[in-house]
C-alpha positions in Angstrom: -78.6 -15.0 -32.5 -74.7 -14.7 -32.4 -72.7 -17.4 -29.9 -69.6 -16.2 -28.8 -66.9 -19.0 -29.1 -64.1 -19.4 -26.4 -60.8 -20.2 -28.2 -58.2 -22.5 -26.5 -56.1 -19.2 -25.1 -59.1 -17.5 -23.7 -59.4 -20.6 -21.9 -56.1 -20.6 -20.8 -56.1 -17.3 -19.6 -59.1 -17.8 -17.6 -57.9 -20.8 -15.7 -54.8 -18.9 -15.0 -56.9 -16.0 -13.8 -58.8 -18.0 -11.5 -55.7 -20.0 -10.3 -54.2 -16.8 -9.5 -57.3 -16.1 -7.4 -57.1 -19.1 -5.7 -53.5 -18.8 -4.7 -54.1 -15.1 -3.7 -57.0 -16.3 -1.2 -54.7 -19.4 -0.1 -51.8 -16.9 0.8 -54.6 -14.4 2.4 -55.6 -17.2 4.7 -52.0 -18.5 5.6 -51.2 -15.0 6.4 -54.4 -14.4 8.6 -52.9 -14.5 12.4 -54.6 -18.0 14.1 -56.1 -17.7 17.7 -53.9 -18.8 20.4 -55.3 -21.9 21.7 -55.2 -21.9 25.4 -54.8 -25.9 25.6 -51.7 -25.6 23.6 -50.2 -23.0 26.0 -50.5 -24.9 28.5 -49.0 -27.9 26.7 -45.8 -25.8 25.9 -45.4 -24.6 28.7 -42.3 -26.1 30.8 -39.0 -25.2 28.6 -38.7 -21.8 29.3 -40.5 -22.0 32.7 -37.5 -24.5 34.0 -34.8 -22.8 32.0 -35.5 -19.4 33.8 -36.3 -20.9 37.3 -32.9 -23.1 37.1 -30.7 -20.3 37.0 -32.1 -19.1 40.4 -30.1 -21.7 41.8 -28.3 -21.6 45.3 -25.3 -19.1 43.5 -28.1 -17.2 42.6 -29.9 -17.2 45.9 -26.9 -16.3 47.6 -26.1 -13.2 44.9 -29.4 -11.4 45.6 -29.4 -12.2 49.5 -26.0 -10.8 49.2 -27.3 -8.1 47.1 -29.7 -7.0 49.9 -28.1 -7.3 53.0 -25.4 -4.6 51.8 -27.4 -2.5 49.6 -31.0 -2.9 51.0 -33.5 -2.2 48.0 -30.6 -0.3 46.0 -30.3 -3.4 43.2 -34.2 -3.9 42.8 -33.7 -1.5 39.3 -31.7 -4.2 37.8 -34.6 -7.2 37.8 -36.6 -5.6 35.0 -33.2 -5.0 33.1 -32.3 -8.7 33.6 -35.5 -9.7 32.9 -35.6 -8.2 29.5 -32.5 -9.4 28.7 -33.3 -13.1 29.7 -36.6 -12.6 27.6 -34.0 -12.0 24.3 -31.5 -14.8 25.1 -34.2 -17.6 25.8 -36.9 -16.9 23.1 -33.8 -16.7 20.5 -33.2 -20.3 21.7 -36.5 -21.8 22.1 -37.0 -20.3 18.3 -34.0 -21.9 16.9 -34.9 -25.0 18.5 -38.4 -25.0 16.8 -37.4 -24.2 13.7 -34.2 -26.4 13.0 -35.4 -29.5 15.5 -32.0 -29.5 16.9 -30.0 -28.7 20.2 -27.5 -25.5 20.5 -24.7 -27.4 20.2 -25.7 -29.6 17.4 -26.1 -25.9 15.4 -22.1 -24.7 16.8 -20.9 -28.1 15.2 -22.6 -27.8 11.8 -21.6 -23.6 11.9 -18.5 -23.2 13.0 -16.6 -26.7 12.9 -15.7 -29.8 15.0 -12.9 -28.3 16.9 -14.5 -24.9 18.2 -17.7 -27.3 18.9 -15.2 -29.5 21.3 -13.4 -26.6 23.1 -16.9 -24.8 23.8 -17.9 -28.8 25.2 -15.0 -28.9 27.3 -15.7 -25.4 28.6 -19.0 -26.3 29.4 -18.4 -29.6 30.8 -15.5 -28.0 33.2 -17.9 -25.1 34.2 -21.2 -27.1 34.9 -19.4 -29.9 36.8 -18.4 -27.2 39.4 -21.8 -25.4 38.9 -23.4 -28.7 40.0 -21.0 -29.1 42.6 -22.2 -25.6 44.1 -25.6 -27.0 44.0 -24.8 -30.0 45.7 -23.2 -27.6 48.5 -26.8 -25.7 48.2 -28.6 -28.6 49.3 -26.5 -29.9 52.4 -26.4 -26.1 53.7 -30.6 -25.8 53.4 -30.9 -29.3 54.9 -28.6 -28.4 57.9 -30.9 -25.8 58.6 -33.4 -28.5 59.6 -30.5 -30.3 61.0 -30.0 -33.3 58.2 -26.1 -33.6 58.6 -24.0 -33.3 55.0 -22.9 -36.9 55.1 -26.8 -38.0 54.3 -28.1 -34.8 52.5 -25.7 -35.1 49.6 -25.5 -39.1 49.1 -29.4 -39.2 49.2 -30.2 -36.2 47.2 -27.4 -37.4 44.2 -29.1 -40.9 44.5 -32.7 -39.1 44.1 -31.5 -36.9 40.7 -29.8 -40.3 39.2 -33.0 -42.0 39.5 -35.0 -39.1 38.3 -32.2 -38.8 35.4 -32.5 -42.2 34.7 -36.2 -42.7 34.4 -36.6 -42.9 30.7 -39.1 -40.3 30.0 -39.0 -36.5 29.0 -42.4 -35.7 30.1 -42.5 -37.5 33.2 -39.1 -35.8 34.0 -40.0 -32.0 33.2 -43.6 -32.3 35.3 -41.3 -33.2 38.4 -39.1 -30.1 37.9 -42.4 -28.1 37.5 -43.5 -29.3 40.6 -40.2 -29.0 42.3 -40.3 -25.1 40.9 -43.4 -24.6 42.7 -41.0 -24.1 45.9 -40.2 -20.8 45.0 -43.1 -19.2 46.0 -42.0 -19.6 49.5 -39.4 -16.9 48.6 -42.7 -14.4 47.7 -44.3 -15.4 50.8 -41.2 -14.8 53.0 -41.2 -11.3 50.9 -44.5 -10.5 52.5 -44.3 -11.6 56.2 -41.2 -9.1 56.6 -43.2 -6.7 55.8 -41.3 -3.9 53.6 -42.1 -0.7 52.5 -43.7 -1.5 49.7 -43.9 2.1 48.1 -40.0 2.4 48.8 -39.6 -0.6 46.9 -41.3 0.2 44.0 -39.8 3.4 43.7 -36.2 1.8 43.7 -37.2 -0.5 41.5 -38.7 2.1 38.8 -35.4 4.5 39.7 -32.2 3.3 39.5 -29.8 3.8 42.7 -26.5 3.4 42.2 -23.9 3.4 44.7 -20.2 4.4 44.0 -18.9 1.4 45.7 -16.6 -1.5 44.0 -19.0 -4.0 45.7 -21.8 -2.6 44.3 -20.6 -2.9 41.0 -19.1 -6.4 41.9 -22.6 -8.0 43.0 -24.4 -5.8 39.5 -21.9 -8.0 37.3 -22.8 -11.6 39.6 -26.5 -10.7 38.9 -25.9 -10.7 35.4 -23.9 -14.0 35.4 -26.5 -15.8 37.8 -29.6 -14.7 35.5 -28.2 -15.5 32.3 -25.5 -18.4 32.4 -24.0 -20.5 29.6 -25.9 -23.6 30.2 -29.4 -22.4 30.4 -29.2 -21.1 26.4 -28.3 -25.1 26.0 -31.2 -26.0 28.5 -33.8 -23.8 26.8 -33.1 -25.1 23.2 -33.0 -28.4 23.8 -36.0 -28.6 26.0 -38.0 -27.3 23.2 -36.2 -29.5 21.1 -36.8 -32.8 23.3 -40.4 -31.6 23.6 -40.9 -31.9 19.5 -42.3 -28.3 19.2 -42.0 -27.3 15.6 -42.6 -23.7 13.6 -46.5 -23.5 14.2 -45.4 -24.1 18.2 -43.2 -20.9 18.4 -45.9 -18.2 19.6 -46.7 -21.0 22.1 -43.0 -21.3 23.0 -42.6 -17.6 23.0 -45.2 -17.5 25.7 -43.5 -20.0 28.0 -40.3 -18.0 27.6 -41.6 -14.8 28.4 -43.3 -16.0 31.4 -40.5 -18.0 32.8 -38.2 -15.1 32.5 -41.1 -13.0 34.1 -41.8 -15.6 37.4 -38.1 -15.8 37.8 -37.5 -12.2 37.9 -40.4 -12.0 40.3 -38.6 -14.5 42.5 -35.0 -12.7 42.4 -37.0 -9.3 43.3 -38.6 -10.7 46.3 -35.2 -12.5 47.6 -33.6 -8.8 47.6 -36.8 -7.4 49.1 -36.6 -9.9 51.7 -33.0 -9.3 52.8 -32.8 -5.9 51.9 -35.6 -4.8 54.2 -34.5 -6.9 57.3 -30.7 -7.8 57.2 -29.3 -4.5 55.9 -31.2 -1.9 58.4 -29.5 -4.5 61.0 -26.2 -4.5 59.6 -26.0 -8.1 58.8 -23.7 -9.4 56.0 -24.1 -12.7 54.3 -21.9 -14.9 52.6 -24.1 -17.6 51.4 -28.1 -18.2 50.9 -27.6 -20.3 54.0 -26.3 -17.3 56.2 -29.3 -15.3 54.6 -31.8 -17.8 56.1 -30.4 -18.1 59.6 -30.2 -14.2 59.9 -33.9 -14.0 59.0 -34.9 -16.0 62.2 -34.4 -13.7 64.8 -35.4 -10.5 63.0 -38.3 -11.5 60.6 -39.6 -14.7 62.9 -39.1 -18.8 62.5 -41.9 -19.0 59.4 -39.5 -16.3 57.1 -36.5 -18.6 58.1 -38.0 -21.9 57.5 -39.7 -20.8 53.8 -36.2 -19.0 53.1 -34.6 -22.4 53.5 -37.0 -24.2 51.8 -36.6 -22.0 48.9 -32.8 -22.9 49.1 -33.1 -26.4 49.2 -35.7 -26.0 46.0 -34.0 -23.9 44.1 -30.3 -26.0 44.4 -32.4 -29.5 43.8 -33.9 -28.3 40.7 -30.6 -26.7 39.1 -28.6 -30.2 40.1 -31.4 -31.9 38.3 -30.9 -30.3 35.1 -27.2 -29.3 34.8 -25.9 -32.7 34.4 -28.5 -33.7 31.7 -27.7 -30.5 29.5 -24.6 -30.9 30.0 -24.3 -34.5 28.7 -27.1 -33.3 25.8 -24.6 -30.5 24.5 -21.7 -32.8 24.5 -23.6 -35.6 22.8 -24.8 -33.2 20.3 -21.5 -31.8 19.3 -20.0 -35.3 18.2 -23.1 -36.9 17.2 -23.7 -39.4 20.1 -27.3 -40.6 20.7 -28.9 -38.8 23.8 -31.9 -38.1 25.7 -34.0 -39.2 28.4 -35.8 -41.5 26.9 -32.7 -43.7 25.5 -31.6 -46.6 27.3 -28.2 -47.4 28.3 -27.5 -49.5 25.5 -28.7 -47.1 23.2 -26.8 -44.1 24.6 -23.9 -45.0 27.1 -22.3 -41.9 26.8 -24.9 -39.7 27.3 -25.9 -41.8 30.6 -22.6 -42.0 31.8 -21.8 -38.1 31.5 -24.7 -37.6 34.0 -23.6 -39.9 36.1 -20.1 -39.4 36.5 -21.0 -35.7 36.9 -23.3 -36.3 39.8 -20.7 -38.6 41.3 -17.7 -36.3 41.1 -20.1 -33.5 42.5 -21.5 -35.5 45.4 -18.0 -36.6 46.3 -16.0 -33.2 46.1 -18.7 -31.9 48.7 -18.3 -34.4 51.2 -14.3 -33.6 51.0 -13.7 -32.0 54.7 -12.8 -28.5 54.3 -12.8 -28.3 50.7 -12.4 -24.8 49.5 -16.2 -24.8 47.8 -16.0 -20.7 47.0 -12.6 -21.2 45.3 -14.0 -23.5 43.0 -17.6 -21.5 42.2 -15.5 -18.8 41.3 -13.1 -20.7 39.1 -16.4 -21.8 37.6 -18.0 -18.1 37.5 -14.3 -17.4 35.4 -15.1 -19.9 33.0 -18.8 -18.8 32.6 -17.8 -14.9 32.0 -15.4 -16.2 29.3 -17.7 -18.6 27.3 -21.1 -16.6 27.4 -19.8 -13.7 25.0 -18.9 -16.6 22.7 -21.9 -18.9 23.1 -24.3 -15.6 22.7 -21.8 -14.8 19.3 -22.5 -17.9 17.9 -26.8 -17.9 18.9 -26.9 -14.4 16.8 -25.1 -15.6 14.1 -26.9 -18.4 13.4 -30.4 -16.8 14.6 -29.5 -14.1 11.6 -28.8 -16.7 9.1 -32.0 -16.7 6.5 -30.5 -20.2 5.3 -31.4 -21.7 8.3 -33.9 -20.1 10.1 -36.1 -19.2 7.1 -38.7 -17.2 7.6 -38.1 -17.2 11.4 -35.0 -15.3 11.2 -34.3 -12.6 13.4 -35.7 -9.4 12.5 -33.6 -6.2 12.4 -34.6 -5.1 15.6 -34.5 -8.4 17.4 -30.7 -8.9 16.2 -30.0 -5.4 17.5 -31.4 -6.3 20.8 -29.3 -9.5 21.0 -26.5 -7.4 19.8 -26.8 -5.4 22.7 -27.1 -8.2 25.2 -23.5 -9.5 23.8 -21.8 -6.2 24.1 -23.5 -5.6 27.9 -22.4 -8.7 29.1 -18.9 -8.8 27.4 -18.3 -5.6 29.2 -19.8 -6.5 32.4 -17.3 -9.6 32.0 -14.5 -7.3 31.6 -15.1 -5.6 34.4 -15.3 -8.5 36.8 -12.3 -9.7 35.6 -10.3 -6.7 36.4 -12.4 -6.5 39.8 -11.1 -9.8 40.8 -7.2 -8.7 39.3 -7.6 -6.0 41.8 -8.9 -7.9 44.7 -12.3 -7.0 44.9 
């Protein structure tokens, strides 16, 4: 009987072979897609939803209402396109937050330097303060529809927002904001109450109805500006970071982002639908969301009027809750200061101080008699128009950097889609400036 002896070299080769097999099996398991857990989907919901719905603020409601009143269903086709652009931007921001654990302002400082970051944060501060001011105007207008005077509604809402911001818990703040978001269902109900021509509405959503009119083009540009605002990028990423989301949470945050964009787009679609079905045939034009609500009363009934007014109040309040905090968070990130709703005054004096200052300044200005709120809002729109393309370029460069993003770097397709968004927004912004210069 012959016994085969194993040499040390054979033993070593066998061990290497087994090791390679084990490594291959491990890699196969790692590559195997994991099943999404429904509980984790629910836990991830919040950042994307709040960011998207906060964009449907007083200015957004006014823009959509004006589009419906002036052109009927003629701009419903823009809603799916705006939804797609919003998904591209918000998903990229949320993914950057999950991978890096840092907010957008912090990444801008690290990648492009302190000076450029400081200029961007100054523009963000000015823009967001003016937009917050418009939100208080929206709250005042909405509550005035129900008989509450401005000198009561503005200070009370400012105090309530300040108390919420200083509550010291991000999760509790997020729950309150999500609860407030439920008020947007009023626009959907109002859309059903006015009994529109559903078949024609669906047709105009699928088939573009372009009117060769400067006002039509101006509203088209405004739709982009109100759907994707600079502060929404900071908000989407900051909320993900505050929620301590990581790489493994990316699929869940993507679900949250897409869901938020779709819900926000459905809301804007129903606002255009309601005003287009009622105000456009009657030849009634509006200068703001409150005008749209008031005009609905004699034509669509008191219920539609009340629901539209409640929606305006909720939309303005949600955005007013979000804007000061995201502004303070961005500035503190850019300069390396402590920030966060969980921090005390002693730990983050700059963060809490900026929030307080924005709320006080905005509320006081709205209370000034005969103040030109429209002029202030236009000034904010100009700043946003300049800032948004710059921020989008920063975002796509960071998201395409493999050193920063690792295996979650932008794919070639997603990079192309993001650059398409940048180019589209830039062209529309230039058109906006030209039209403003021409007096349209």
